[in-house]
N, C-alpha and C positions, 0 to 999 in steps of 0.2 A: 858494943851493944848496950851496956849499962848506961852509957851517957845518952844514947837515943831513948831509952826507956824514961830516963829522968826528965829530959827535955820534953818528950811526949806527954807525960803526965802533968808536968807544970803548965804547959801550953793548953792542954785540954781542960784543966781545972780552970785557968784564967778565961777561957772561952765560955764555958758553961756559967761562970759566975758573972759575966760582963752583961751589962743593960744592952749593949750593942746586939749580942746574939738573942737575948730575950725579945727585944722589939723586933728584930728581923724575923725571928721565927714566928712570932704572934701575927705579924702583918701578913707573911706568906701563907701561914695556915688558915687565916681568915679569908684571904682572897680565894684560896683553893677550895675551901668548904663552901663558900657563896657560889662559886663557879659550878662545882659538881652538884650542888643542891639544885640549881636552876636546871643544869643539863639533865638530872635525874627526873625532875618534874616534867620536863618537856618530853622525855622518853616515855614516862608512864602514861601521859596523856595522849601521845601519838599511838602507842601500842595497846591501847585500853581495848579489850575485847578481841585482840588479835594474838595469834600464837606468837610467842616471842622468838626472834631468831637466835641462832647458836651463840653468836659472840656479842650479845646485847650488853653484857657487863662491861665490855672494853669500849663502849660508846660513851660511857662516862667520862673517859679521858680524851676522846676525840671530838665529841660534840660541843659546839659553842654554847656556853652558858651565859656569861655577863659580856658578850661581844668576842669572846675568845675561849678557847678550849684549855684544859689544864696542860696538855702537851705544848701548845703555843705559849702559854704563860711561863712554863718552866724554860722553854727555848729563849724567850726574850729577857726574862728577869732572872733566870738561874745565874748568869754571868755576874750579876750584882752581888749574889751571895759570895762568890769566890773573891771578888775584888774587895768587898768590904773586910773579909776575913784576913786578907794578906797584904793590903796596901802599906800597912805600917809595921809589918812583922819584923823587919831588920832595922830600919832607920829610926824607929822609936827607941829601941834599945840603945842604939848609937848615941843619939842625942841625949838620953838620959844617963849615959855612961855605964850602964849595966852589962853591956855586951863585952867590953874589955875585961871587966871583972869576972864575968862568966867564963871567958876563955883563959883566964889566969888559973882557973881550977883545972883538975885532971879530966878536961872534957875537950874532945877534939872539935875542930870546926865542922867536919862533916856530920858529926852528931847533932850539932845545932841545927843546921839547915835541914837535915833529914827528919829530926824530931819536930820541927815546926811544921814541915810540909805534911808529915803523917797525921799530925794532930788536926790540921785543917782538913785532911781528907777524911778522917774518922768523924768530924763534926758534920761535914757534907753528907756522908753515909747515913749517920743518925738522923738528920733532918729530913732528907728524902725518903728514908724507909718510914719514919714517923708520919710523914705527909701522906704517902701512898697507902699506909694501913688505916690512917683516920679516914681518908677519902673512900676506901673500900668498905669500911664500915658504914659511912654515910650512904654509900650505895645500896648496901644490904638492907638499910632500914627504909630508904626512900622507894627502891624498886622491888625489894623482896626477891631478888635473883641471886642465886649462889653461883660463883665463878666455877668453870670447869678446870681441869688439870692443865689443859693447853692455855687457857687465859691466865692462869697463875704463872706459868712459866713465861708467858709473853710479858706480863708485868715485871717479873724478875729480870728479864733481859733489859726491858725498859729502864729499870733501876740502875742496872750496871752501866748502861750507856749514859744516863743522866749524871751518875757520880764521876764518871770519867770526863765528861764534857765540862761540868762545873770545876772540876779539879784543874783542868787547863787553864781557866781564868785565875784560879788560886795560885798556879805557877807563875802566870804572867804578872800577877800583882806582887807576888815576893820578888820577881826579877827586878820590877820598878823600884821596890823598897830598897833593894841592894844598890841599884845604880844611882838613885838620887837621895841625897842626904835630908832634903826637906819632905816631911810628911805630906804637906799640901802639893808639892810638885809630883810626888809619885801618885797621889790620888787623882790629880788631874790627867796625868799620863795614862793611867789605867782607864779613866773615864773616857778619854779620847780614843783609845783602842776599842772600847766596847761600842761607842757611837760609830766608828768607822766600819768595823765589821757588821754591825747591826743595820746600818742604813746605806752608807756610801758604796759599799761593795756591790749590792744588788742594783742601785742606781747606776754605778759605773759599768756593771755588766750588761744592763739594757742599753745604755749609750754607746758602748763600744760594738755591741752586736748591731744595732741600728746604723751605725756608721760604716760597719763592713759589709753590710748587706742592704744598701739603700733601695733596691728594686724589689725586695720581698713584699709579697701580698697574696691575696687569695687566688689570683690567677697563676702564681708561680710557687706551688707547694714545696718544690725542693729548696728555693731560696728561703721560704719560711722556715723550713726544718733546719736549714744551715744557720738561720739567726737563732732559733731556739737552742741549737747545739753550742754556739759560740757563747751565748749568754749564760747557759748552764754550766760550761766549763769554767768560766770566769767566776761565777758566783760561788763554785765550790772551794775557792780560796778562803771562804769564810767558814769558821767552825760552826756558826749557827746554821748554815745551810747544810752542813754535813749532819749535824745533830738532828735537824727538823726532818730531812728525808729519811734518815736511818729510823728514828722512833715512829714516825708516821706509818712506815712500812710494817714495823714489828707490831704496832698496836692494832693496826687495821688490816685484817687478814685478806680483805677484799681488795686491797691495793696490790697490784701486780708489777709495778714498775715505779721508779722514782721520777720519772719524766712526766711534765705536764702536758706534753703534746706528743703524740705517737702516731706515725704514718704506717698504715697496714695495708696489705694486699688482700686479694680474695681468699687465698689460702690461709693467711694469718687470721683473717676474720672468722672463717669456718672453724679453725682450731680454738679460737677464743670462746665461740659459741658453744662448742662441744665440752670444753673444759672451763666452764664459767664459774665453778665453785670456789671457795676460798682457798688461799694457799695454806699448805701446812707450815708449821713453825720452822722446820728446817729449810724449806723453800723461801720463806721470808727472810731468813738469816742469809741465805746465799745471795739474795738480791741486794742487800745492804752490807755485805761483808766487807767490800772495799771502804766504804764510809766509816765502819766501825773501827777498822785497822788504821785509817787515816786519823781518827780522833785519838786513839791510843798512841800513835806515833807522835803527833804534835804535842800531846801532854807530856810524853816522855822527853821529847826534844827541848820543850820549854823548860821543865825542871832540870834537865841536864846543863842547860846554858846558865841557870840560876846558881846550880851547884858549883859549876866551874868558876863563875865570876865571884862567888863568895869566897871560895878557896883561895883565890889570887888577890883578893882585895885586902888593902892595908887597913886594920882595925885600930882606930885611936879614939879616945874618949875627947869630948870637947873640953 
C-alpha cells in the first residue's frame, strides 16, 4: 500500500504540473462554458413569461448550445481525456530508463500500475467535478433557477457514469502504452480505437441491419422494428453508445426508454397517456442499469488486462 500511495502522489503531481493537463482542462472548460451559456440563454428566452418546468435546470446539460449539448460533448470528446492521460504512461518511462530504476527500489510492479491508474482516475474525477460545478454555477447566474434535490442526485449519478466512462479509455490507453514500446505507436493505436468506436461501429451497425432486413419499410412495421433491434444490438458494442444512452436517460427524466423507435399497441398507448409524467430517479436508474453495469465491467476488464500484461512483461531499459 505504501508503494501505491508513493506512485499515486508522484503521478498526480506530474499531471497537475504538466502543460498537457492545463491546456486540455482549459480547452474543455471553455467549450463547456460556451455550450452551457448558449443553452441557458436559449432556455431563458423560450421560457420568458412562462412557469418554468420542474426539471429545467437539467436542460442545461441536454439542450444543444453550440450545435451539441454538454452530454454529447463529454460522450464524444471525453475519451480524448483518458487517451491523452494514458497513452505514454508506461512506454515513456521504459524509453527513458526510469521504469527499471523504479522497480529496482522496494516497490512492487502492481503498485506501479495501480498507482498510475488511480492517479489518472483521480485526475478525471477532479476535472469532471470541476466542470459540472462551474457549469452549474453558470446556470444559476444565467437562468436564476436553483436545482432541486432530485436534480442534484441525477447530476451526481451522471458524474459517476462519466468518470467510469472516461476511465475505460484511460485503461485502454495504458494497455497500449504497455504493449507498444514506441510512444507514437501507442498514441496512434489509441486514436484508432477511439475513431473505430466513435464512427465505424454505428455505421457498421446500420449497414449490417440494412443487409439483414432488406425488405423493411413503412409497409412492414415488424421488419422495421427488427432492423432497429439489430442495429441497436450491434451499436451497443461501443462504449460511447452505452454511455450516451445511460446518461441521456439519467439526465432527462422525461425519457422513458433508450430505444429510438418503439412499437406500441392500444393498451400501451393508453397506459403511457395515463402515466405521462417524468420518471423518478430510481425508475430511470432501472431503465439503464444494464448499461451502467456494462460500462463498469468493461472498465474493470480493460484495467485487468493491462494489469496482467504489465506483471508478465519483461522490463529492460534501452
